[in-house]
C-alpha positions as CSV (number, residue, x, y, z in Angstrom):
1,X,41.9,-27.6,-5.6
2,X,38.5,-27.4,-7.6
3,X,37.0,-29.2,-4.6
4,X,38.1,-27.0,-1.9
5,X,37.1,-23.9,-4.1
6,X,33.3,-25.4,-4.1
7,X,33.2,-26.0,-0.9
8,X,34.2,-22.6,-0.3
9,X,31.8,-21.5,-2.6
10,X,28.9,-23.5,-1.3
11,X,29.2,-22.5,2.1
12,X,29.2,-18.8,0.9
13,X,25.9,-19.6,-0.9
14,X,24.4,-21.0,2.2
15,X,25.4,-17.8,4.5
16,X,24.0,-15.2,1.8
17,X,21.1,-17.6,1.6
18,X,20.5,-17.9,5.7
19,X,20.9,-14.1,6.0
20,X,18.6,-13.2,3.2
21,X,15.9,-15.5,4.7
22,X,16.5,-13.4,8.0
23,X,16.0,-10.3,6.5
24,X,12.9,-11.4,4.5
25,X,11.3,-12.4,8.0
26,X,12.5,-8.8,9.3
27,X,10.4,-7.5,6.4
28,X,7.4,-9.4,6.9
29,X,7.5,-8.8,10.7
30,X,8.1,-5.0,10.3
31,X,5.1,-4.7,7.3
32,X,2.9,-6.7,9.9
33,X,3.7,-4.1,12.8
34,X,2.7,-1.2,10.4
35,X,-0.4,-2.4,8.5
36,X,-1.5,-3.5,12.2
37,X,-0.7,-0.6,14.4
38,X,0.1,2.4,12.5
39,X,-1.7,2.4,9.1
40,X,-4.9,2.2,10.6
41,X,-4.3,5.5,12.9
42,X,-2.7,7.4,10.0
43,X,-5.9,6.4,7.7
44,X,-8.3,7.6,10.5
45,X,-6.9,10.7,10.7
46,X,-6.8,11.8,7.2
47,X,-10.5,10.0,6.2
48,X,-12.7,9.8,9.8
49,X,-15.3,12.4,10.0
50,X,-15.7,14.5,12.6
51,X,-19.1,14.1,14.5
52,X,-20.2,14.7,18.7
53,X,-20.4,11.8,21.2
54,X,-22.3,12.0,24.3
55,X,-20.2,10.1,26.6
56,X,-23.1,7.7,28.4
57,X,-20.7,5.5,30.7
58,X,-17.1,4.7,31.5
59,X,-15.5,1.8,33.2
60,X,-11.9,0.7,33.3
61,X,-11.9,-3.3,32.0
62,X,-9.0,-5.5,33.9
63,X,-7.8,-8.3,32.4
64,X,-5.4,-11.3,33.8
65,X,-5.0,-12.7,37.4
66,X,-1.5,-12.4,37.4
67,X,-0.5,-10.1,35.2
68,X,-3.3,-7.7,35.1
69,X,-3.9,-5.1,32.1
70,X,-6.0,-2.4,31.8
71,X,-7.9,-0.5,29.2
72,X,-10.4,2.5,29.9
73,X,-13.7,2.0,27.8
74,X,-16.8,4.3,26.8
75,X,-20.0,3.9,26.0
76,X,-20.9,6.7,23.5
77,X,-23.8,7.9,21.5
78,X,-23.1,9.8,18.3
79,X,-24.9,10.3,14.9
80,X,-23.1,9.3,11.9
81,X,-24.6,8.8,8.0
82,X,-28.5,9.4,9.1
83,X,-28.3,7.0,12.3
84,X,-28.0,7.2,15.7
85,X,-25.5,4.7,17.1
86,X,-24.0,3.6,20.9
87,X,-20.8,2.1,20.6
88,X,-18.2,1.1,23.4
89,X,-14.6,2.7,22.3
90,X,-11.2,2.6,23.8
91,X,-9.4,5.0,25.3
92,X,-6.6,4.5,22.8
93,X,-7.9,5.3,19.5
94,X,-8.3,2.2,17.2
95,X,-6.0,0.1,19.7
96,X,-7.5,-2.0,21.7
97,X,-4.8,-3.7,23.3
98,X,-4.6,-3.5,27.2
99,X,-1.9,-1.6,29.3
100,X,-0.1,-2.7,32.0
101,X,-0.3,0.8,33.4
102,X,-3.4,1.1,35.7
103,X,-2.8,4.9,36.4
104,X,-2.3,6.1,32.7
105,X,-5.9,4.4,31.8
106,X,-7.4,6.1,35.0
107,X,-6.0,9.0,34.0
108,X,-7.7,8.9,30.2
109,X,-10.9,8.2,32.0
110,X,-10.7,11.2,34.6
111,X,-10.5,13.6,31.3
112,X,-14.1,12.9,30.3
113,X,-17.2,13.0,32.1
114,X,-20.6,10.9,31.8
115,X,-23.3,13.0,30.4
116,X,-21.2,15.1,28.4
117,X,-20.5,15.8,24.6
118,X,-17.2,15.4,22.9
119,X,-15.5,15.2,19.6
120,X,-15.3,11.8,17.9
121,X,-14.5,10.9,14.6
122,X,-16.1,7.9,12.8
123,X,-15.3,6.2,9.7
124,X,-17.7,7.1,6.9
125,X,-17.5,3.9,5.4
126,X,-18.2,2.0,8.6
127,X,-20.1,4.2,11.0
128,X,-19.7,1.7,13.6
129,X,-16.0,2.4,13.9
130,X,-15.8,5.2,16.0
131,X,-12.8,7.3,17.8
132,X,-13.2,9.2,20.7
133,X,-9.5,10.1,21.4
134,X,-6.7,9.2,18.9
135,X,-3.8,6.7,20.3
136,X,-2.1,8.0,23.3
137,X,0.3,5.4,23.9
138,X,2.7,4.3,21.4
139,X,4.0,1.4,23.4
140,X,3.7,-0.5,19.9
141,X,7.1,1.4,18.8
142,X,9.0,-0.4,21.1
143,X,8.3,-3.4,19.0
144,X,10.4,-1.9,16.3
145,X,13.6,-1.0,18.3
146,X,15.5,-4.2,18.9
147,X,14.1,-6.1,15.6
148,X,15.3,-3.0,14.0
149,X,18.7,-2.8,15.3
150,X,19.0,-6.4,14.9
151,X,17.7,-6.0,11.2
152,X,20.2,-3.4,10.3
153,X,23.4,-5.7,11.6
154,X,22.4,-8.6,10.0
155,X,21.4,-6.2,6.5
156,X,25.0,-5.1,6.9
157,X,26.4,-8.8,7.1
158,X,24.3,-9.5,4.1
159,X,25.8,-6.8,2.5
160,X,29.5,-7.8,3.4
161,X,29.1,-11.6,2.7
162,X,27.5,-10.6,-0.8
163,X,30.6,-8.1,-2.1
164,X,33.1,-11.1,-0.3
165,X,31.3,-13.7,-2.3
166,X,31.3,-11.4,-5.4
167,X,34.7,-10.9,-5.3
168,X,35.3,-14.8,-4.4
169,X,33.6,-15.5,-7.9
170,X,35.4,-12.9,-10.0
171,X,39.0,-14.3,-8.2
172,X,38.4,-17.4,-9.0
173,X,36.6,-17.1,-12.3
174,X,39.5,-17.4,-14.5
175,X,41.4,-20.1,-12.2
176,X,38.5,-22.5,-11.7
177,X,39.3,-25.9,-13.7
178,X,37.1,-28.7,-13.6
179,X,38.7,-32.2,-12.5
180,X,40.0,-34.5,-15.8
181,X,40.3,-31.1,-18.1
182,X,43.3,-29.7,-18.9
């Protein structure tokens, strides 16, 4: 009887540990997404200072041979912290990733004309970090959906397994006897 109870308890512990490790992986994944995709944009909106940028040039950058991806880029001239800067900036805020949608990037390019001043924002601590326009697409949110649903399901199973394990331990606490002992 003691051996059967130990195997059942051992299996429950292994299931709880596996679910805990999976939950930990989800937490690390969401933490990574937040700190790489969302937090920089939030901090930029709060801390960056406004300036005027002269759009000197613009281009559609293409990457890939079979699966093409696109990014709108602008060469801007601006004044920050007492110095003049020329920088290429992305058309999607601090996000330098490429889009699969060429049309959306061309629309961003068409909204800006060469030789015209536009509002922009720069980091006062690092004036070379500049935003011509804040993030336009939030496709990175999609990377939260399926893992988020899966994480909630694993969390529910983890809670259920923990409750079942605790109930089993309470029930077996008084009846568990070591072999050879009376």
